[in-house]
C-alpha positions in Angstrom: -17.6 -74.7 -74.4 -19.6 -74.7 -71.2 -18.5 -72.0 -68.7 -19.3 -72.0 -65.0 -20.0 -69.6 -62.2 -20.5 -70.6 -58.7 -24.2 -71.4 -59.3 -24.6 -71.8 -63.0 -23.3 -73.6 -66.0 -23.9 -71.7 -69.2 -23.0 -71.3 -72.9 -24.6 -68.0 -74.0 -23.0 -66.8 -77.2 -23.8 -63.2 -78.1 -23.3 -61.6 -81.5 -22.9 -57.9 -81.1 -22.6 -55.3 -83.9 -22.1 -51.6 -83.3 -20.9 -48.5 -85.2 -19.0 -45.3 -84.5 -21.1 -42.1 -84.3 -22.4 -41.1 -87.7 -21.0 -44.4 -89.0 -17.7 -42.6 -89.7 -14.8 -44.7 -91.0 -12.5 -43.9 -88.1 -11.5 -47.5 -87.2 -8.4 -47.4 -89.3 -4.6 -47.4 -88.9 -3.5 -48.6 -85.5 -7.0 -48.0 -83.9 -8.4 -51.5 -84.8 -5.5 -53.3 -83.2 -5.7 -51.3 -80.0 -9.5 -51.6 -80.0 -9.2 -55.4 -80.1 -6.8 -55.4 -77.2 -9.2 -53.1 -75.2 -12.2 -55.3 -76.0 -10.4 -58.5 -74.9 -9.2 -56.8 -71.7 -12.7 -55.5 -70.8 -14.5 -58.8 -71.7 -12.1 -60.7 -69.4 -12.7 -58.2 -66.6 -16.5 -58.7 -67.0 -16.0 -62.5 -66.8 -16.6 -63.0 -70.5 -14.5 -64.3 -73.4 -14.4 -63.1 -77.0 -14.7 -65.9 -79.5 -14.5 -63.9 -82.7 -13.9 -60.3 -83.5 -14.0 -58.4 -86.8 -13.3 -54.7 -86.9 -14.2 -52.8 -90.1 -13.5 -49.1 -90.7 -17.2 -48.3 -89.8 -18.4 -51.1 -87.6 -17.5 -53.9 -85.2 -18.7 -57.5 -85.0 -18.1 -59.4 -81.8 -19.1 -62.9 -80.8 -18.5 -63.6 -77.2 -19.6 -65.7 -74.2 -20.6 -63.8 -71.1 -22.1 -64.9 -67.7 -25.9 -65.0 -67.4 -25.7 -62.5 -64.6 -24.8 -59.7 -67.1 -27.5 -58.5 -69.5 -26.6 -57.6 -73.1 -27.2 -54.0 -72.3 -24.6 -54.1 -69.5 -22.1 -55.9 -71.7 -22.5 -53.2 -74.4 -22.4 -50.4 -71.9 -19.2 -51.8 -70.4 -17.4 -52.5 -73.7 -18.4 -49.3 -75.5 -17.9 -47.1 -72.5 -14.4 -48.4 -71.7 -13.2 -48.4 -75.3 -14.5 -44.9 -76.0 -12.8 -43.5 -72.9 -9.4 -45.2 -73.6 -9.3 -44.6 -77.4 -10.2 -41.0 -77.1 -7.4 -40.6 -74.6 -4.9 -42.5 -76.7 -6.0 -41.1 -80.1 -6.8 -37.4 -79.5 -7.7 -36.8 -83.1 -10.9 -38.9 -82.5 -12.2 -36.1 -80.3 -12.0 -33.7 -83.3 -13.9 -36.2 -85.6 -16.6 -37.4 -83.2 -18.5 -35.8 -80.3 -19.0 -39.4 -79.0 -17.1 -42.4 -80.1 -20.0 -44.8 -80.5 -23.7 -44.5 -81.3 -26.1 -45.5 -78.5 -27.6 -48.2 -80.6 -26.3 -51.8 -81.3 -27.5 -55.1 -82.6 -27.4 -58.2 -80.4 -28.4 -61.8 -81.2 -27.7 -65.1 -79.6 -26.2 -68.1 -81.2 -26.2 -71.6 -79.8 -24.6 -74.8 -80.6 -27.7 -76.9 -80.9 -30.9 -76.6 -82.9 -34.4 -76.1 -81.5 -35.2 -79.7 -82.5 -32.3 -81.0 -80.4 -33.5 -79.0 -77.4 -37.1 -80.3 -77.9 -35.8 -83.8 -78.1 -33.8 -83.3 -74.9 -36.8 -81.9 -73.0 -39.0 -84.8 -74.3 -36.4 -87.3 -73.1 -36.2 -85.7 -69.7 -39.9 -86.0 -69.1 -39.6 -89.8 -69.2 -37.2 -89.8 -66.2 
């Protein structure tokens, strides 16, 4: 699914994984459902789209497409900052369990729809034009 901005066409799929502070199992009860809503809301605000989301008691997996104008660091900063603020406000007991909602670290990888061989073939074919 190719997305477009005013000056670019892109399909950058990011796979993010992050954990609550001290990897505590706090993403339980009604928290995961609200977290999913908040993540979708913030991703849309950032011009992105969440393709897949898995929330476990002690970590989150998110696959999303975001514009090339936003770095992975900015994406994580936006998602983690917004969700931490909102969830600690809506679920006050989280303040007692965690000094900060999320750790500062995260994993990010990219996932595409084509193989390196397909890209190389495309580049090779373009040289002939």
